[in-house]
BAKOLSE-457118 format. One record per residue: residue number from 1; residue in three letters; x, y, z of N, C-alpha, C, CB in turn. Coordinates in nm, 4 decimals. Glycine has a CB too. Example, Ala and Ser with C-alpha at 12.3 -4.5 7.8 and 13.67 -1.06 7.14 Angstrom:
+-----+--------+----------+----------+----------+----------+----------+----------+----------+----------+----------+----------+----------+----------+
: num : residu :       nx :       ny :       nz :      cax :      cay :      caz :       cx :       cy :       cz :      cbx :      cby :      cbz :
+-----+--------+----------+----------+----------+----------+----------+----------+----------+----------+----------+----------+----------+----------+
:   1 :    ala :   1.3190 :  -0.5690 :   0.7800 :   1.2300 :  -0.4500 :   0.7800 :   1.3200 :  -0.3300 :   0.7800 :   1.1308 :  -0.4473 :   0.9046 :
:   2 :    ser :   1.2850 :  -0.2250 :   0.7080 :   1.3670 :  -0.1060 :   0.7140 :   1.2900 :   0.0030 :   0.7870 :   1.4084 :  -0.0598 :   0.5725 :
+-----+--------+----------+----------+----------+----------+----------+----------+----------+----------+----------+----------+----------+----------+
This chain:
+-----+--------+----------+----------+----------+----------+----------+----------+----------+----------+----------+----------+----------+----------+
: num : residu :       nx :       ny :       nz :      cax :      cay :      caz :       cx :       cy :       cz :      cbx :      cby :      cbz :
+-----+--------+----------+----------+----------+----------+----------+----------+----------+----------+----------+----------+----------+----------+
:   1 :    unk :   0.7636 :   0.6118 :  -0.4477 :   0.6934 :   0.7275 :  -0.3969 :   0.6534 :   0.7012 :  -0.2527 :   0.5702 :   0.7604 :  -0.4838 :
:   2 :    unk :   0.6383 :   0.8062 :  -0.1789 :   0.5984 :   0.7926 :  -0.0389 :   0.4492 :   0.7601 :  -0.0316 :   0.6304 :   0.9224 :   0.0410 :
:   3 :    unk :   0.4175 :   0.6595 :   0.0509 :   0.2788 :   0.6215 :   0.0754 :   0.2593 :   0.5981 :   0.2247 :   0.2402 :   0.4946 :  -0.0059 :
:   4 :    unk :   0.1392 :   0.6242 :   0.2708 :   0.1054 :   0.5994 :   0.4107 :   0.0086 :   0.4823 :   0.4137 :   0.0435 :   0.7270 :   0.4795 :
:   5 :    unk :   0.0412 :   0.3819 :   0.4932 :  -0.0428 :   0.2633 :   0.5061 :  -0.1038 :   0.2621 :   0.6447 :   0.0382 :   0.1333 :   0.4800 :
:   6 :    unk :  -0.2338 :   0.2341 :   0.6495 :  -0.3016 :   0.2205 :   0.7789 :  -0.3974 :   0.1029 :   0.7699 :  -0.3777 :   0.3522 :   0.8183 :
:   7 :    unk :  -0.4445 :   0.0602 :   0.8855 :  -0.5377 :  -0.0515 :   0.8919 :  -0.6609 :  -0.0066 :   0.9680 :  -0.4728 :  -0.1761 :   0.9589 :
:   8 :    unk :  -0.7762 :  -0.0296 :   0.9065 :  -0.9040 :   0.0026 :   0.9705 :  -0.9819 :  -0.1267 :   0.9777 :  -0.9840 :   0.1146 :   0.8919 :
:   9 :    unk :  -0.9979 :  -0.1778 :   1.0991 :  -1.0591 :  -0.3095 :   1.1169 :  -0.9669 :  -0.4139 :   1.0566 :  -1.2010 :  -0.3160 :   1.0516 :
:  10 :    unk :  -1.0168 :  -0.4892 :   0.9616 :  -0.9355 :  -0.5903 :   0.8929 :  -0.8896 :  -0.5429 :   0.7553 :  -1.0141 :  -0.7200 :   0.8787 :
:  11 :    unk :  -0.9209 :  -0.4184 :   0.7205 :  -0.8910 :  -0.3648 :   0.5882 :  -0.7732 :  -0.2687 :   0.5928 :  -1.0133 :  -0.2947 :   0.5306 :
:  12 :    unk :  -0.6810 :  -0.2849 :   0.4982 :  -0.5710 :  -0.1901 :   0.4835 :  -0.6133 :  -0.0798 :   0.3886 :  -0.4427 :  -0.2603 :   0.4323 :
:  13 :    unk :  -0.5671 :   0.0420 :   0.4150 :  -0.5883 :   0.1553 :   0.3262 :  -0.4543 :   0.2213 :   0.3006 :  -0.6900 :   0.2564 :   0.3862 :
:  14 :    unk :  -0.4411 :   0.2807 :   0.1831 :  -0.3180 :   0.3481 :   0.1471 :  -0.3513 :   0.4916 :   0.1074 :  -0.2446 :   0.2733 :   0.0321 :
:  15 :    unk :  -0.2627 :   0.5842 :   0.1450 :  -0.2772 :   0.7242 :   0.1069 :  -0.1499 :   0.7651 :   0.0348 :  -0.3044 :   0.8160 :   0.2317 :
:  16 :    unk :  -0.1666 :   0.8241 :  -0.0830 :  -0.0534 :   0.8716 :  -0.1629 :  -0.0605 :   1.0243 :  -0.1630 :  -0.0564 :   0.8126 :  -0.3109 :
:  17 :    unk :   0.0199 :   1.0904 :  -0.0755 :   0.0109 :   1.2361 :  -0.0634 :   0.0382 :   1.3101 :  -0.1946 :   0.1077 :   1.2838 :   0.0415 :
:  18 :    unk :   0.1326 :   1.2613 :  -0.2728 :   0.1696 :   1.3279 :  -0.3980 :   0.0513 :   1.3370 :  -0.4945 :   0.2854 :   1.2537 :  -0.4649 :
:  19 :    unk :  -0.0380 :   1.2399 :  -0.4893 :  -0.1551 :   1.2362 :  -0.5768 :  -0.2845 :   1.2705 :  -0.5030 :  -0.1675 :   1.0994 :  -0.6402 :
:  20 :    unk :  -0.2754 :   1.2963 :  -0.3711 :  -0.3920 :   1.3170 :  -0.2866 :  -0.4949 :   1.2058 :  -0.3109 :  -0.4544 :   1.4560 :  -0.3134 :
:  21 :    unk :  -0.4453 :   1.0831 :  -0.3019 :  -0.5237 :   0.9642 :  -0.3341 :  -0.5335 :   0.8743 :  -0.2119 :  -0.4615 :   0.8875 :  -0.4528 :
:  22 :    unk :  -0.6540 :   0.8350 :  -0.1781 :  -0.6776 :   0.7412 :  -0.0683 :  -0.7624 :   0.6269 :  -0.1220 :  -0.7478 :   0.8114 :   0.0537 :
:  23 :    unk :  -0.7105 :   0.5036 :  -0.1088 :  -0.7797 :   0.3864 :  -0.1625 :  -0.7628 :   0.2676 :  -0.0697 :  -0.7276 :   0.3519 :  -0.3026 :
:  24 :    unk :  -0.8562 :   0.1729 :  -0.0786 :  -0.8461 :   0.0478 :  -0.0037 :  -0.7548 :  -0.0482 :  -0.0768 :  -0.9850 :  -0.0155 :   0.0174 :
:  25 :    unk :  -0.6822 :  -0.1285 :   0.0011 :  -0.6016 :  -0.2364 :  -0.0553 :  -0.6976 :  -0.3515 :  -0.0837 :  -0.4839 :  -0.2804 :   0.0425 :
:  26 :    unk :  -0.7018 :  -0.3967 :  -0.2088 :  -0.7963 :  -0.5009 :  -0.2478 :  -0.7309 :  -0.6365 :  -0.2682 :  -0.8669 :  -0.4606 :  -0.3734 :
:  27 :    unk :  -0.5969 :  -0.6395 :  -0.2824 :  -0.5267 :  -0.7656 :  -0.3028 :  -0.3826 :  -0.7508 :  -0.2568 :  -0.5326 :  -0.8092 :  -0.4512 :
:  28 :    unk :  -0.3290 :  -0.8576 :  -0.1967 :  -0.1903 :  -0.8589 :  -0.1513 :  -0.1241 :  -0.9892 :  -0.1936 :  -0.1820 :  -0.8410 :   0.0023 :
:  29 :    unk :   0.0036 :  -0.9807 :  -0.2250 :   0.0791 :  -1.1000 :  -0.2638 :   0.0979 :  -1.1943 :  -0.1453 :   0.2155 :  -1.0604 :  -0.3213 :
:  30 :    unk :   0.1166 :  -1.1368 :  -0.0263 :   0.1433 :  -1.2154 :   0.0947 :   0.0348 :  -1.1906 :   0.1991 :   0.2825 :  -1.1806 :   0.1529 :
:  31 :    unk :   0.0486 :  -1.2540 :   0.3151 :  -0.0479 :  -1.2346 :   0.4240 :  -0.0394 :  -1.0956 :   0.4847 :  -0.0260 :  -1.3382 :   0.5322 :
:  32 :    unk :   0.0771 :  -1.0326 :   0.4745 :   0.0957 :  -0.8955 :   0.5204 :   0.1356 :  -0.8117 :   0.3993 :   0.2038 :  -0.8867 :   0.6347 :
:  33 :    unk :   0.1252 :  -0.6801 :   0.4094 :   0.1614 :  -0.5971 :   0.2941 :   0.3123 :  -0.5862 :   0.2701 :   0.1046 :  -0.4596 :   0.3122 :
:  34 :    unk :   0.3921 :  -0.6375 :   0.3613 :   0.5368 :  -0.6146 :   0.3560 :   0.6112 :  -0.7165 :   0.2705 :   0.5932 :  -0.6163 :   0.4951 :
:  35 :    unk :   0.7022 :  -0.6636 :   0.1877 :   0.7917 :  -0.7489 :   0.1104 :   0.7306 :  -0.8115 :  -0.0135 :   0.8421 :  -0.8556 :   0.1965 :
:  36 :    unk :   0.6177 :  -0.7637 :  -0.0543 :   0.5518 :  -0.8140 :  -0.1745 :   0.4783 :  -0.7002 :  -0.2418 :   0.4547 :  -0.9297 :  -0.1411 :
:  37 :    unk :   0.3833 :  -0.7331 :  -0.3272 :   0.3056 :  -0.6289 :  -0.3927 :   0.1670 :  -0.6197 :  -0.3314 :   0.2956 :  -0.6554 :  -0.5432 :
:  38 :    unk :   0.1101 :  -0.5009 :  -0.3433 :  -0.0288 :  -0.4788 :  -0.3052 :  -0.0993 :  -0.4106 :  -0.4221 :  -0.0394 :  -0.3928 :  -0.1742 :
:  39 :    unk :  -0.2286 :  -0.4377 :  -0.4374 :  -0.3096 :  -0.3714 :  -0.5403 :  -0.4183 :  -0.2933 :  -0.4684 :  -0.3715 :  -0.4751 :  -0.6428 :
:  40 :    unk :  -0.4379 :  -0.1682 :  -0.5128 :  -0.5409 :  -0.0854 :  -0.4505 :  -0.6628 :  -0.0759 :  -0.5427 :  -0.4855 :   0.0560 :  -0.4184 :
:  41 :    unk :  -0.7714 :  -0.0218 :  -0.4905 :  -0.9006 :  -0.0240 :  -0.5586 :  -0.9002 :   0.0409 :  -0.6970 :  -1.0018 :   0.0440 :  -0.4736 :
:  42 :    unk :  -0.8132 :   0.1373 :  -0.7218 :  -0.8120 :   0.2021 :  -0.8536 :  -0.7290 :   0.1247 :  -0.9564 :  -0.7581 :   0.3437 :  -0.8410 :
:  43 :    unk :  -0.6710 :   0.0100 :  -0.9156 :  -0.5947 :  -0.0734 :  -1.0076 :  -0.4441 :  -0.0585 :  -0.9990 :  -0.6366 :  -0.0442 :  -1.1442 :
:  44 :    unk :  -0.3956 :   0.0407 :  -0.9277 :  -0.2514 :   0.0588 :  -0.9141 :  -0.1933 :  -0.0542 :  -0.8301 :  -0.2187 :   0.1962 :  -0.8509 :
:  45 :    unk :  -0.0703 :  -0.0934 :  -0.8612 :   0.0019 :  -0.1956 :  -0.7861 :   0.1325 :  -0.1359 :  -0.7368 :   0.0277 :  -0.3225 :  -0.8730 :
:  46 :    unk :   0.1635 :  -0.1631 :  -0.6103 :   0.2857 :  -0.1126 :  -0.5479 :   0.3709 :  -0.2276 :  -0.4965 :   0.2521 :  -0.0162 :  -0.4332 :
:  47 :    unk :   0.5022 :  -0.2162 :  -0.5152 :   0.5976 :  -0.3060 :  -0.4508 :   0.6282 :  -0.2450 :  -0.3150 :   0.7292 :  -0.3260 :  -0.5377 :
:  48 :    unk :   0.5986 :  -0.3195 :  -0.2091 :   0.6156 :  -0.2681 :  -0.0738 :   0.7498 :  -0.3122 :  -0.0164 :   0.5008 :  -0.3150 :   0.0166 :
:  49 :    unk :   0.8074 :  -0.2305 :   0.0717 :   0.9363 :  -0.2663 :   0.1307 :   0.9229 :  -0.3811 :   0.2310 :   0.9982 :  -0.1448 :   0.1990 :
:  50 :    unk :   1.0355 :  -0.4473 :   0.2577 :   1.0389 :  -0.5490 :   0.3633 :   1.0347 :  -0.4798 :   0.4980 :   1.1656 :  -0.6390 :   0.3516 :
:  51 :    unk :   0.9397 :  -0.5192 :   0.5802 :   0.9244 :  -0.4650 :   0.7155 :   0.8783 :  -0.5804 :   0.8037 :   0.8219 :  -0.3434 :   0.7198 :
:  52 :    unk :   0.9019 :  -0.5707 :   0.9339 :   0.8505 :  -0.6746 :   1.0234 :   0.6972 :  -0.6805 :   1.0184 :   0.8981 :  -0.6491 :   1.1680 :
:  53 :    unk :   0.6420 :  -0.7986 :   1.0323 :   0.4971 :  -0.8174 :   1.0263 :   0.4240 :  -0.7371 :   1.1338 :   0.4632 :  -0.9648 :   1.0404 :
:  54 :    unk :   0.4917 :  -0.7111 :   1.2464 :   0.4271 :  -0.6382 :   1.3559 :   0.4556 :  -0.4878 :   1.3531 :   0.4722 :  -0.6952 :   1.4884 :
:  55 :    unk :   0.4924 :  -0.4330 :   1.2375 :   0.5165 :  -0.2888 :   1.2241 :   0.3906 :  -0.2125 :   1.2634 :   0.5593 :  -0.2525 :   1.0788 :
:  56 :    unk :   0.4083 :  -0.1128 :   1.3492 :   0.2929 :  -0.0338 :   1.3955 :   0.2413 :   0.0549 :   1.2836 :   0.3307 :   0.0523 :   1.5182 :
:  57 :    unk :   0.1105 :   0.0590 :   1.2718 :   0.0448 :   0.1405 :   1.1699 :  -0.0318 :   0.2531 :   1.2360 :  -0.0492 :   0.0552 :   1.0830 :
:  58 :    unk :  -0.0498 :   0.3665 :   1.1723 :  -0.0095 :   0.3995 :   1.0368 :   0.1410 :   0.4249 :   1.0269 :  -0.0862 :   0.5210 :   0.9882 :
:  59 :    unk :   0.1941 :   0.4024 :   0.9058 :   0.3351 :   0.4239 :   0.8805 :   0.3522 :   0.4748 :   0.7372 :   0.4164 :   0.2935 :   0.9040 :
:  60 :    unk :   0.4480 :   0.5652 :   0.7191 :   0.4809 :   0.6150 :   0.5862 :   0.6066 :   0.5445 :   0.5388 :   0.4999 :   0.7696 :   0.5863 :
:  61 :    unk :   0.6009 :   0.4896 :   0.4175 :   0.7140 :   0.4148 :   0.3608 :   0.7357 :   0.4569 :   0.2158 :   0.6893 :   0.2613 :   0.3699 :
:  62 :    unk :   0.8484 :   0.4178 :   0.1624 :   0.8783 :   0.4380 :   0.0207 :   0.8369 :   0.3113 :  -0.0536 :   1.0311 :   0.4709 :  -0.0024 :
:  63 :    unk :   0.7397 :   0.3233 :  -0.1419 :   0.6910 :   0.2102 :  -0.2210 :   0.7122 :   0.2432 :  -0.3691 :   0.5391 :   0.1798 :  -0.1904 :
:  64 :    unk :   0.7244 :   0.1402 :  -0.4493 :   0.7463 :   0.1594 :  -0.5928 :   0.6214 :   0.1160 :  -0.6681 :   0.8710 :   0.0798 :  -0.6420 :
:  65 :    unk :   0.5689 :   0.2074 :  -0.7479 :   0.4519 :   0.1742 :  -0.8286 :   0.4964 :   0.0875 :  -0.9455 :   0.3796 :   0.3028 :  -0.8790 :
:  66 :    unk :   0.4364 :  -0.0310 :  -0.9573 :   0.4802 :  -0.1261 :  -1.0588 :   0.3713 :  -0.1578 :  -1.1600 :   0.5266 :  -0.2532 :  -0.9933 :
:  67 :    unk :   0.2552 :  -0.1003 :  -1.1459 :   0.1493 :  -0.1277 :  -1.2424 :   0.0229 :  -0.0515 :  -1.2126 :   0.1193 :  -0.2738 :  -1.2462 :
:  68 :    unk :  -0.0670 :  -0.0561 :  -1.3097 :  -0.1959 :   0.0092 :  -1.2934 :  -0.2169 :   0.1132 :  -1.3990 :  -0.2076 :   0.0715 :  -1.1569 :
:  69 :    unk :  -0.3315 :   0.1740 :  -1.3957 :  -0.3680 :   0.2760 :  -1.4937 :  -0.2776 :   0.3972 :  -1.4829 :  -0.5132 :   0.3176 :  -1.4758 :
:  70 :    unk :  -0.2492 :   0.4593 :  -1.5958 :  -0.1710 :   0.5830 :  -1.5975 :  -0.2628 :   0.6996 :  -1.5660 :  -0.1008 :   0.6036 :  -1.7348 :
:  71 :    unk :  -0.2017 :   0.8098 :  -1.5216 :  -0.2788 :   0.9312 :  -1.4876 :  -0.3485 :   0.9867 :  -1.6092 :  -0.1879 :   1.0386 :  -1.4269 :
+-----+--------+----------+----------+----------+----------+----------+----------+----------+----------+----------+----------+----------+----------+
């Protein structure tokens, strides 16, 4: 699903337009959100695409939801 990732200070936030959901990223598999999984505050986990570490934010990408509470 399409998600928009942005950074505010040292915190990443994700927006899921399809669900009108905005949440903070609370855990990441790697030092950057790219090429691993991220977990957001509501418990959902996304597999993020591989991107360069210096990718300018905000950016909209295709991420795959791999876990978390169902709707």
